[in-house]
C-alpha positions in Angstrom: 53.0 118.9 97.1 51.1 120.7 94.3 48.4 119.4 92.1 49.4 121.6 89.1 49.2 121.3 85.4 52.1 123.8 85.0 54.3 122.8 82.0 57.2 125.1 82.8 58.7 126.8 85.8 61.4 129.4 86.5 64.8 128.4 87.7 67.6 130.6 88.9 70.9 129.9 87.1 74.4 131.0 87.4 76.8 130.9 84.4 80.5 131.6 84.5 81.5 133.0 81.1 85.0 132.7 79.6 85.3 136.5 79.6 85.6 136.4 83.4 81.9 137.4 83.9 79.4 135.6 86.1 75.8 135.9 84.9 72.7 135.3 87.0 69.4 134.9 85.2 66.0 133.2 85.3 65.4 130.4 82.9 62.1 128.8 82.0 62.5 125.0 82.2 60.0 122.3 81.5 58.3 120.6 84.3 59.0 116.9 84.0 56.2 114.4 83.9 56.4 112.5 87.2 57.0 108.8 87.1 54.8 106.5 89.1 57.0 106.8 92.2 57.6 110.6 91.8 55.7 113.8 92.7 55.8 117.4 91.6 56.5 119.8 94.5 55.8 123.5 94.3 58.7 125.3 96.1 57.4 128.0 98.4 60.5 128.4 100.5 64.2 127.7 100.0 67.0 129.3 102.1 70.1 131.0 100.8 73.0 129.5 102.8 76.7 130.6 102.6 77.5 127.4 100.8 74.8 128.2 98.2 76.2 131.6 97.6 79.6 130.1 96.9 78.1 128.2 94.0 75.6 130.9 93.0 78.2 133.7 92.7 81.1 131.5 91.7 83.6 133.7 93.5 82.6 136.8 91.6 83.2 140.3 93.1 79.6 141.2 93.8 80.5 144.9 94.4 80.8 145.1 90.6 77.2 143.6 90.1 75.1 145.3 87.4 71.5 144.7 86.6 70.0 144.4 83.2 67.1 142.6 81.5 63.5 143.4 82.4 61.4 143.6 85.5 60.0 140.1 84.9 63.2 138.7 83.4 66.1 140.3 85.3 69.8 139.6 84.6 72.7 140.3 86.9 76.3 140.2 85.9 79.5 140.6 88.0 83.2 140.5 87.3 85.3 137.6 88.5 87.0 138.2 91.8 90.5 139.8 91.9 91.9 136.5 92.9 90.3 134.8 89.9 91.4 137.5 87.5 94.9 137.3 88.8 95.2 133.8 87.5 94.3 134.6 83.9 97.0 133.4 81.5 99.0 131.6 84.2 99.9 127.9 84.5 98.3 126.5 87.6 97.9 123.1 89.2 94.6 122.2 90.8 93.3 119.5 93.2 89.6 118.9 93.0 88.6 115.6 91.3 87.0 115.1 87.9 90.4 115.9 86.3 90.1 113.5 83.4 88.3 116.2 81.4 89.2 119.0 79.0 88.0 121.8 81.3 87.4 122.1 85.0 85.6 124.9 86.9 87.1 125.3 90.3 87.6 128.0 93.0 90.6 130.3 92.5 91.8 129.4 96.0 92.3 125.8 94.9 94.7 126.8 92.2 98.5 126.6 92.8 100.4 129.1 90.6 103.4 127.4 89.1 106.7 129.2 88.3 107.1 130.6 84.7 108.3 127.9 82.4 106.6 125.0 84.2 105.1 122.6 81.7 101.7 120.9 82.2 103.5 117.6 82.5 105.7 118.9 85.3 102.8 120.4 87.1 100.5 117.3 86.7 101.9 115.5 89.7 102.5 118.4 92.0 99.8 117.6 94.6 99.2 114.0 95.6 102.8 112.5 95.5 104.7 115.6 96.7 102.2 116.5 99.5 102.1 112.8 100.5 105.9 112.7 100.8 106.0 116.0 102.7 103.2 114.8 104.9 105.1 111.7 105.8 108.1 113.7 107.0 105.7 116.1 108.8 104.0 113.2 110.6 107.3 111.7 111.6 108.4 115.0 113.2 105.0 115.7 114.8 105.0 112.3 116.5 108.6 112.5 117.8 110.3 110.1 115.5 113.8 110.9 114.1 113.8 108.9 110.9 111.4 106.9 108.7 111.0 103.8 106.6 109.2 103.7 103.2 108.2 100.7 101.1 107.8 100.5 97.3 110.4 103.1 97.6 111.5 103.3 93.9 108.2 104.9 92.8 107.8 108.5 91.7 106.7 109.3 95.3 109.6 107.3 96.8 112.1 109.2 94.7 110.6 112.5 95.8 110.8 111.4 99.4 114.4 110.6 99.0 115.2 114.0 97.6 113.3 115.6 100.5 115.1 113.6 103.1 118.5 114.3 101.6 117.8 118.0 101.3 116.3 118.2 104.9 118.9 115.8 106.5 116.3 113.2 107.5 117.2 109.6 107.9 115.3 107.3 105.5 115.3 103.6 105.0 114.0 102.4 101.6 112.5 99.0 101.0 112.3 97.7 97.4 112.0 94.3 95.7 114.3 94.4 92.7 118.1 95.0 92.2 117.4 97.6 89.6 115.4 99.6 92.1 118.3 99.5 94.5 120.5 100.9 91.8 118.0 103.6 90.9 117.8 104.9 94.4 121.5 104.7 95.1 122.1 106.8 92.0 119.9 109.6 93.4 121.8 109.5 96.7 119.8 107.1 98.9 121.9 105.9 101.8 119.9 102.9 102.9 118.1 100.6 100.4 117.0 97.1 101.4 115.9 94.5 99.0 113.0 92.5 100.6 113.6 89.6 98.2 117.1 88.8 99.5 117.7 86.2 102.2 119.6 88.8 104.2 116.7 91.3 104.2 115.9 91.2 107.9 119.6 91.6 108.8 120.0 94.4 106.3 116.9 96.2 107.5 117.8 95.9 111.2 121.3 97.3 110.4 119.7 100.3 108.6 117.3 100.9 111.5 120.1 100.9 114.0 122.0 103.4 111.9 119.1 105.8 111.3 117.0 105.2 114.5 113.9 105.0 112.3 110.8 104.0 114.3 108.0 105.0 111.9 107.2 103.4 108.6 104.9 104.2 105.7 103.8 101.1 103.8 102.4 101.2 100.3 102.1 97.4 100.1 99.4 96.9 102.8 98.9 93.1 102.6 101.3 90.3 103.4 104.1 90.1 106.0 106.1 93.2 105.3 104.5 95.5 107.9 105.1 92.9 110.6 108.7 92.4 109.4 109.4 96.1 109.7 108.0 96.1 113.3 110.1 93.1 114.2 113.3 94.7 112.8 112.5 97.9 114.7 112.2 95.9 117.9 115.5 94.1 117.3 117.2 97.4 116.5 115.8 98.9 119.7 117.0 96.0 121.8 120.5 96.3 120.5 120.9 99.6 122.5 118.6 98.6 125.4 120.1 99.1 128.9 118.0 96.4 130.6 115.8 93.4 129.7 112.0 93.5 129.8 109.8 90.6 129.0 107.3 93.0 127.5 109.9 94.1 124.9 111.4 97.5 124.3 109.7 100.7 125.5 110.4 102.4 122.2 107.2 103.0 120.3 107.2 101.5 116.8 104.6 102.7 114.3 103.6 101.5 110.8 101.2 103.5 108.7 99.6 101.7 105.8 98.8 104.3 103.0 98.4 102.0 100.0 97.2 98.6 98.9 99.5 97.2 96.3 98.9 93.8 98.0 95.2 93.4 98.5 95.6 90.4 100.8 95.4 90.4 104.6 98.0 92.1 106.6 99.9 89.4 108.5 101.7 89.8 111.9 103.9 87.5 113.8 103.9 89.1 117.3 107.7 89.4 117.9 107.9 93.1 118.5 107.0 93.6 122.1 104.0 95.7 123.3 105.1 99.3 122.3 103.8 99.4 118.7 101.0 100.6 116.6 99.5 100.1 113.1 97.1 102.5 111.4 96.0 104.0 108.2 97.4 107.2 106.7 95.8 109.3 103.9 96.7 112.7 102.5 93.3 114.4 102.7 92.8 113.8 106.5 96.4 114.9 107.1 95.9 118.2 105.2 92.6 118.8 107.1 94.3 118.2 110.4 97.2 120.7 109.8 94.9 123.4 108.5 94.9 125.6 105.4 97.9 127.8 106.2 100.2 124.9 107.0 99.0 123.0 103.9 99.5 126.1 101.8 103.2 126.3 102.9 103.7 122.8 101.7 102.1 123.6 98.4 104.3 126.6 98.0 107.4 124.5 98.6 106.2 122.1 95.9 105.8 124.9 93.4 109.2 126.4 94.2 110.9 123.0 93.8 108.8 121.5 91.0 111.7 121.0 88.6 114.0 119.5 91.3 112.8 117.9 94.5 109.4 117.2 93.1 110.2 116.3 89.5 108.1 113.4 88.0 108.8 111.2 85.1 106.2 109.4 82.9 106.4 106.4 80.7 103.8 107.6 78.2 101.4 110.4 77.5 97.9 109.3 76.3 94.6 111.0 75.4 91.2 110.4 76.9 90.4 108.2 73.9 93.6 106.3 74.3 93.0 105.8 78.0 90.0 103.6 77.1 91.9 101.3 74.8 92.2 97.8 76.2 95.9 97.6 75.5 96.7 100.9 77.3 94.5 99.8 80.3 96.5 96.6 80.4 99.7 98.6 80.5 98.9 101.3 83.1 96.7 99.0 85.1 99.7 97.0 86.2 100.7 99.8 88.7 104.3 98.9 88.1 107.2 101.0 89.4 108.6 103.1 86.5 105.3 102.6 84.5 103.5 105.9 85.3 101.2 107.2 82.6 100.0 110.8 82.0 96.6 111.6 80.6 96.4 114.8 78.4 92.7 115.4 77.8 93.5 117.8 75.0 95.9 115.6 73.1 95.1 115.6 69.4 92.3 118.1 69.9 94.1 121.4 69.7 
């Protein structure tokens, strides 16, 4: 800790300019007056870590670095990396948070180049929903299941999952709550759609499970009885083909992954599905980390290639950042209703 009366101090700064140049310079910044619980510390040692260099150089090609300025006030500039320069003028999709803003600085490697002619609206939903749907199928295969169940299945994600499963010949059982959602999925080719509000739901679900052999489910609801009902129906379906009786239930492992929380209440089980079962959480980011960058990149490339078909999204309304804070709009998109997906365009009305 320093007892100093210094009013200013030097700070090393990195600035990425729109011309594709990264500029490193020293800036004199005021030393703040410490509050009662604060101290001023003179920095005599600070390491340069690889992670620090990533921020300091902002992905620039440092072999192009040039020095200018003076001996006491040096300035270093370098060109953007070839990977960054290759993205100039292209339409890309990015995943990095803080996306409700007009501009976002992000590493070139986090950009997914979209095919020519792709609109911003088409590219806006090309990460979370598509990769989640692909991740569900990949998880199903990795764990040895042959088909899967999906709840809240008429959503944008659910429609994508149907198109994936139809294209890849994967058995899929859809669970919805409204007749119009049954009709919507049937129109896009879904073979098995069960309405959980009907009195015949458990029989309909069991029949679909027998037909597909689905033993893993991805549940967007979370709370209530649905996850337990799915496990019960899976057990009933397994016992229909069982060759012998066991008081511990079938030996077929049944799995439900909760990946959403449309119902914030407790998850309720009535233990009628034997002992070979499991329930857990499933999230996209841990899944991508688990499979590694190369495998995840292949999934992203498939999304880009099929952005106008398999992974096409529809939106109810496009709103600006200002409109997103209007009470009436919040009331509309805050319902999280199927078929009520909103799109924020941060530059709407500002171009």
